[in-house]
N, C-alpha and C positions, 0 to 999 in steps of 0.2 A: 500706282503700283501694279494693277492688273495689266495696264498697257505695257509696262516694263517687262513683266513676266511673259506676256505674249510675244514681245519683241525678242526676248531671249530664246523662247521656244522656237520661234520662226528661224532665228539665226542657227540654232542647233540642228533643226531639220534640214536647212540649206547645206550646212556643213556635212551632215551625214549623206545627203544626196550627192554632194560634190565628191566625197570620198568614194562612195559606191560607183559613181560615174567614172572616176579615175581608175579604180580597180578594174572596172569593166573594159575601159579603154586599153589597159595593159594587155588584155588577152586578145591579141590580134595576130594576124599572119600565121606562120608555121614555125615549128621548132622540133627538137629531138626529144626522145625519151630513151634513156639507157636502162637496160635490164641486166641485173646481176643475178645469176643462178648460183646459189650456195648449196652444194650437195651435203646432205647430212645422213647420219645413221641414228635414227631416233632423235634424242636430244643432244647427241654428240656430233662434233665435226667429223666429216667423212675422211678416212685415210686408208690407203691401200695397206694390205698385210697387217691389219689391226683386228684384234678379236672383237666381234660383236655377237649378240645373241638375238635370234629371230623370235617371232611370236610362238613358234613351236618349241622353244627352249633349246634350239640347236646352235652350237657355236659355229661361226663361219668367218672367213676372211675373204676380202675381195681383191681381185687382180685387174678387173676391167669394169668400167661403169661408163656407158655411152648411150645417148638417146637423141632422137630427132625431135625438134619442136618446129612448128610452122603454122601458116594461115592465121596470123595474128589479127585480132579485132579489139578495138577500144570502145568502151561503153560509157556513156554519160549517165547522170542520175535520172534523167528523164527517159532513159531507155534507147535513145538514139545512138547509132553505132558509126564508127569509122573503120572501114575494112581496108587494111593495108594492101597495096598492090601485091598480088600473090607471089610473083617472081622474086620479090625482095625478102620473103619471110622464112626461107629454109635455113635452119641452123643445126649443125651437129654439135652437141655438147659432149665433151670428152674430159672426164676428170683428170686424165693424164696430161691434158693441155689446158692450163689455167686460162690462157687467153681466149679460149673458145667459150668460156662460161660467162662472158660479158659481151654484149653487142648493143648497138644503138638503132632504134627505129627512127627514121628520119622523115622530115616534112610532115609532121603530125599537125593537123589543123588546130588552131587555138581552141581551148576548152578545158573544162574541169571533168576529168574522167574518174569513174569510181570502180570500174571493173575491167578485167583483162581476160580475153578469150584466146585460146590457141588449141592446136591439136598436138598430140604426141604421135608422131609418124609422118608419113608422106602420102598425100591424098592420091586417089586413083588417077586423076587427070594428069598430074605431074609424073606419076610412076610409069605411065604408059606413053609419055611423050618420047619423041626421038631423042637419043642420047645427047645430041647437040644442044638440046634445050635444058639439059641437066648438068649444070656446071657448078663450080665451087664445091660446097659441101655435099652436093648430090652427084658429083662425078664418080661413076663406078670404077673408073681407072685411076682416080686420084684420091681426094680426101675421103670419099665414101666407099673406098675399095673393100674394106672389111665389114661394111654395113650393107652389103648387097649380096643377094643370093643369085648367082648366075644360073643355077639349076632351077630356080623358081621365078626368075625374072621379077624380082621385087626387093624392096629395101627391108633391112632389119631396123625396126623402129626403136628397139630398146634392147640393150645387151648388158648383162651382168655375168661375170665369171669369177670363180675363186675356188676355195677349198673348204671342206667341212668334214669333221669326223663322222657326220651323219650320212655322208655319201659313200655308197658302195662301189662307185666307179674307180677306175685306175687313178691312183694318186689322190683319192678322195676329192676329185674334182666335181664342180657343178658348173653348168652352162645353161643360161636361159636367154634364148634369142627369140624375140617376139617380132613377128611381121604379119603380113596379110592385109591387103587393101580392099578385098571384096571380090576380086576376080576380074579378068579382062573380057573374055568372051562368054564365060559362064559364071554364075554366082559361086563364091567361095567364102571362106572365113574372113571377116572384116575385124581386124584388131586395132583400127584407128580409134583413138579415144579423144573426145573433146573435153577440154579443161576450161572451167570458168572460175576466176578468182576475184574476190572482193577486196579492194584495197582498204587498209585500216584508216587511211586518210586520203583526201583527194589528190589525184595526180594532175597537176596544173601544167598544161602545155601551151606553147605559143611563142611568138617572137620575144626574145629576152629571157626565156625560161629553159631550163635544162634539168628536168626531174630525173631522179634515179630511183628505180624500183628494185628492191631486194627480195628475191624469191627463194624460199627454202624448198629443197627437194629431198625427201626422205626415202632412201633406198630400201629400208626395211619394210616399207608399205607393200612391197611386192609379195610379201609372205603373210599379209594380214587380211583385213576386211576388203570385200564382203565374204571372201572364202579363205579360211586358214589353209596355208600351203606349207608343206614340210619338204625339206631336201630329201629326207628318207623315203618319201613317197614317189619321188622322181627327181633325179639330179641332172638329167639331160633333157632339155626341151628345145626343139628346133622347128617342129611342124606348127603352122598357124593354128590348127584346130585345137591342139593340146596347150597352146600358149594363151588362149583366151582368158583363162582364170587368172593368169599373172597380169595380163593387160587390165582386167577389171580391178585388180587389186592396186596397181600402181596409178590408176586414174585419180586417186585422191592423195598422191604423194606431195603435191605442191601446195604452197600457201605464200601469200605476200606477207613478209614479216614486217617490213617498214618501207616508207617512202621518204626520200629527200627531195624537197622542192627547192630548186635554185633559180 
């Protein structure tokens, strides 16, 4: 009987080893990871010309919501990282263009990833490159036209506009345009913010896999922690130095809500 039980145990261990080996073998080659950005306003879906209330208790409606994300890095549980080729990572997310809110990271080495890192903004190296190297969403004369300051030679990283009864500006308008990469020849305000998100479940990449990662982005975080900000205190922000408080606030507007592993 003991020999029989030992035989069963051996068979079971072999089966587990075989299954584990098979699972390990499946993670090979390279594959895509698709990111879906779902803009929100607190717990509600984001929509233009819809009444929301910020942390200061002010009612507001949005007419514009756009921001750059770039410099993506995938992190495994052991802390090892895969840094995506920088030139492939620049994306302008525009709530008015639903197709911009989803894109695919390609040729990701096989592995199980637990964290995602990226920046909100455009890094100084790319910002100061010749315009011929800034194509697609970075083209100042094309897709990035209204996200670029010609007077300041830099990108607007984050832009929200709308109206609020709390604004004393004409038409009760508010405009928050956040930029500033740290300066070209002399140091200046740096409003680039690095985001690190932990996935609620493993992101499995490799040949034969096509995971989808759903990321929530809460626009109302621009008015919250770490510094409460009210429209009444300033409805128009364009200069990088005065925009730092907003950049600090929206740095925690993202979270990975769920992952679909396919």
